[in-house]
N, C-alpha and C positions, 0 to 999 in steps of 0.2 A: 194678201199673202206676203210675208216677209221674204226677203231674198235668201236669208239663211235657212229658211224652211226647206228649201231644195237641197242645200248642202248636207244637212244631216241624213237625208234620204240617199243621196249619192254615196255618202260615206258608208252607210249600213249595207246598201246593195253591193257596192264594190268589195266590201269586206267579205260578204257572203260568197260572192263569185270567186274571189281569191282563194278562199277556204276550200271550196269544191274543186277548183282547178288544181290546187296542190294535192288534195286527197286522191285524185285519179291516179297520181304517181305514174304518169306516162311521159313520153319524151317532151311533150309540150307543157308539162306541168310547171316548169320553172317560170312561165309567164304569170303564174299566180302571184309571184312577188312583185311584179310590175303593177298588177291590179291592186295589190295591198298598198303599194306606194301611192297610187291615186286616191285610195281610201284615206290614208294618212293625210295627204294634202287637203282633202274635203273636210276631214275632222278638225284639223288644225285651223283651217279658215273659219269653220263654224265656231269653234271654241274662242277664237279671237273676237269674232263679231258679237257673240253673246257674253263675252268676258268670263268664260268658264275656264279658268286657268288650269284646273286639274285635267281636263280633257286635253288641253294643249300640251301639258307636261307629259301625260301618258302617251300621247300620239308621237311626240318627239322621241320618247324612249323606244317605242315600237318601230319608229322610222329608222332608228339606228340598226336594229336587227334586220330590218328589211333591206337597207343599204348594204349590210354585210352579205346577205343572201344574193342580192343583185350582183355584187362584186364576184362572188364565188361562181355563180351560175352563168354570167354573161361576160364580164370584163376579163376575168382570169382566162376564160376560154378563147377570147379574141386575141389576148396577148400571149397565150400559151404559158401562163404562170401556174406552176404546180400549186394545188390547193393544200398540200400537206396531209391529205387523207386518202 
């Protein structure tokens, strides 16, 4: 078994977990963004290892949105920065 075989499963499972955690829409749902971030890392690693640059490009784009959400739901709360909404 190739080492990248496990990465695609980690990416898929963490993406599904992140989706359901966010869908619960409860106080701890913001942790779904952290799980999505782990999924992004797994998919980017997988894409680089198998040289599938479209996956890398897509996941980098998704990671930008995830990082904005992590900023909004974690960093701005710690630093007490108004989110504007």
